[in-house]
N, C-alpha and C positions, 0 to 999 in steps of 0.2 A: 364258864363251865360248858363242857361238851354234853349234848343230849343225843342218846342213841335210841331211836324208835324202831329201827329195822332189824335185820338179821346179819350177824357177822359169823363167818365160818372160818375155823382154823385157830391155832394157838394165837392168843391175844395178850399184849402187854399194854395195860392202861397207863399212860404217862402224863395225863392231865385229868383234873377233877371232872367226874363224869356222873351223869344221871342215866341209868339204863332202864328204859321202859320196854325195850325189845328183847332180843335173844342173842346170846353168844354161844355157838356150838364149837366147843374146844376148850382146852385148859386156859384159864385167864389168871394173869398175875397183875396185882396192883402194886405199882412202883412205890418207892419210898416217898413219903410226904404227900401222897395223893389220896383224894376222897372219892369213894364210890357210893352212890345211893342206888341200891339194886331194887327196882320195883318189878323187873321183868325176870328173865330166866337165864341161868348159865347151865349148859349141858356139858359137864366136865368139871375138873377141879378148879376151885378158886383159892388163890394163894395171896396172902397179905405179906408184904415186905415190911421192913422197919418203918415205923411212924406212919404207915398208911392207915386209913380209916374206912370201914365199910359198915353201912347201915343196910342190913339185909331184910327187906320187906317181901321180896318175891320168893323165887325158888332156885336152889342149886341141886342138880342132879349129878352128884359126885361129892368128893370130900371138900371141906373148907379147912384150909391149913393156915394157921396164924403163926407167922414167923417173926412176930415183933410189932404187929400193928394193933389197932383198936377195932374190935369186932363187936357189933350189936346185932343179935339175931331176933327178928320179930316174925319171920316167915317160915319157910320150909327148907330143910337140908335133907335130901333124900338118902344120904349115906351117913357120914360122921363129921364131927369137928375134931380137928387135931390141934391142941394147944402146944406149940413148941416154945413160944415166948409171947410177950405182949399181954394185952387185956382182952378178955372174952366175956361178954355179957349175953346170956340167953334169957329172953322174956319167958315167963311161965306159960304163955299161950303159944309159943313157937313150937315147931315140931322138928326134932332131930331123930331120924329113923334108927340109926345104928349106934347112937350114943356120943359121948364126949370124952376125949382122951387127952 
C-alpha cells in the first residue's frame, strides 16, 4: 500500500491502494478495484470508478463523484456528493456542505 504524506499537484489517477495523509491539489480519480484511505485533503474533485473504495476521514474541497465505487464519508466535503452509481454511506457526524445528489 502506498502512503502519501507530502503534496501532489495536478490531475492525479491513483492506480494502487493508497493512504493519503498529505494533500493533492487537482482532480483525483480512484481507478477500478483500488482503495483510498483519505486522512488528508484533496483540493479538486474526487472521482470513484467501478469497484473502487474510499474511506474519507479528511477533507475534499470540491465534489465527490461516485461512478460505481464504495464511498464512506466521515470527514468533510466542501461542495457536494454526486451518486451516479455504487454505494455511498454518509456518517451522521460528517459534513457535506452543498448536499447529496
